[in-house]
C-alpha positions as CSV (number, residue, x, y, z in Angstrom):
1,X,-52.1,-50.6,44.8
2,X,-54.8,-49.9,42.2
3,X,-57.3,-49.1,45.0
4,X,-54.9,-46.7,46.6
5,X,-54.3,-44.9,43.2
6,X,-58.1,-44.7,42.7
7,X,-58.6,-43.3,46.2
8,X,-55.9,-40.6,45.5
9,X,-57.5,-39.7,42.2
10,X,-61.0,-39.4,43.8
11,X,-59.6,-37.4,46.6
12,X,-57.8,-35.2,44.1
13,X,-61.0,-34.4,42.3
14,X,-62.8,-33.7,45.5
15,X,-59.9,-31.4,46.7
16,X,-60.0,-29.6,43.4
17,X,-63.8,-29.1,43.5
18,X,-63.9,-28.1,47.1
19,X,-61.0,-25.6,46.6
20,X,-63.0,-24.0,43.8
21,X,-66.3,-23.8,45.9
22,X,-65.0,-22.9,49.4
23,X,-63.6,-19.5,50.2
24,X,-60.4,-19.6,52.0
25,X,-59.0,-22.6,50.2
26,X,-56.9,-22.0,47.1
27,X,-55.2,-24.5,44.9
28,X,-53.1,-23.8,41.8
29,X,-53.9,-26.7,39.5
30,X,-55.0,-30.3,39.3
31,X,-51.4,-31.6,39.7
32,X,-51.3,-29.8,43.0
33,X,-54.6,-31.4,44.0
34,X,-53.0,-34.8,43.2
35,X,-50.0,-33.9,45.4
36,X,-52.4,-32.7,48.2
37,X,-54.2,-36.0,48.1
38,X,-51.0,-38.1,48.2
39,X,-49.5,-36.1,51.1
40,X,-52.9,-36.2,52.9
41,X,-52.9,-40.0,52.5
42,X,-49.4,-40.2,53.9
43,X,-50.2,-38.0,56.8
44,X,-53.4,-40.0,57.5
45,X,-51.4,-43.2,57.6
46,X,-48.5,-41.9,59.8
47,X,-49.3,-38.8,61.8
48,X,-53.0,-39.1,62.4
49,X,-52.9,-42.4,64.4
50,X,-50.2,-40.8,66.6
51,X,-52.3,-37.7,67.2
52,X,-55.4,-39.8,68.0
53,X,-53.4,-41.9,70.5
54,X,-51.9,-38.8,72.2
55,X,-55.3,-37.0,72.4
56,X,-57.4,-40.1,73.3
57,X,-58.7,-38.6,76.6
58,X,-59.8,-35.4,75.0
59,X,-61.4,-37.4,72.1
60,X,-63.3,-39.5,74.6
61,X,-64.5,-36.5,76.6
62,X,-65.8,-34.8,73.5
63,X,-67.4,-38.0,72.3
64,X,-65.2,-38.1,69.2
65,X,-65.8,-34.6,68.1
66,X,-62.1,-33.8,68.7
67,X,-61.4,-35.9,65.6
68,X,-62.6,-33.0,63.5
69,X,-59.9,-30.9,65.1
70,X,-57.3,-33.5,64.3
71,X,-58.5,-33.6,60.7
72,X,-58.2,-29.9,60.4
73,X,-54.7,-30.0,61.9
74,X,-53.7,-32.6,59.3
75,X,-55.1,-30.4,56.5
76,X,-53.1,-27.4,57.8
77,X,-49.9,-29.6,57.9
78,X,-50.7,-30.7,54.3
79,X,-51.0,-27.0,53.3
80,X,-47.6,-26.3,54.9
81,X,-45.8,-29.0,52.9
82,X,-47.6,-28.6,49.5
83,X,-46.8,-25.4,47.7
84,X,-49.7,-24.1,45.7
85,X,-52.2,-25.3,48.3
86,X,-53.3,-22.6,50.8
87,X,-55.7,-22.7,53.7
88,X,-56.6,-19.3,55.2
89,X,-57.6,-20.4,58.7
90,X,-58.3,-23.2,61.1
91,X,-62.0,-22.8,60.5
92,X,-61.5,-23.1,56.7
93,X,-59.5,-26.3,57.4
94,X,-62.2,-27.6,59.7
95,X,-64.9,-27.2,57.0
96,X,-62.7,-28.4,54.2
97,X,-61.7,-31.5,56.1
98,X,-65.3,-32.4,57.1
99,X,-66.6,-31.9,53.5
100,X,-63.6,-33.8,52.0
101,X,-64.2,-36.8,54.3
102,X,-67.9,-36.8,53.5
103,X,-67.4,-36.7,49.7
104,X,-64.6,-39.2,49.7
105,X,-66.7,-41.7,51.7
106,X,-69.7,-41.1,49.5
107,X,-67.7,-41.8,46.3
108,X,-66.0,-44.8,48.0
109,X,-69.4,-46.3,48.9
110,X,-70.6,-45.9,45.3
111,X,-67.4,-47.3,43.8
112,X,-67.1,-50.3,46.2
113,X,-70.6,-51.2,47.2
114,X,-69.9,-54.8,48.0
115,X,-67.0,-54.0,50.3
116,X,-68.2,-54.4,53.9
117,X,-66.2,-54.3,57.1
118,X,-66.0,-57.6,59.0
119,X,-66.8,-57.6,62.6
120,X,-64.7,-60.8,63.3
């Protein structure tokens, strides 16, 4: 539970910073960023696996690049549900999603350096 809360807070900070830097992404305040991160976490856990499953042939044909499209779609769904979070276009969502994933993984690697995925 603590790890999930930490991930939400890290994602919130990254959402807030990226919304400030990137044109086409607007966010009202930090509480909205926390809400965006929580809804994004929920969508990533429930909707994203279903989208990946349904689009598996396209994802394989594009060598995984279609996952960026799925991430952008999840960002747009998040913007639809969270008032105070606006994404101007699909391309803005694509860039925002790619940068958010990069920065979240970067912080996660720094915060949990000993955590390694097991191959067993």
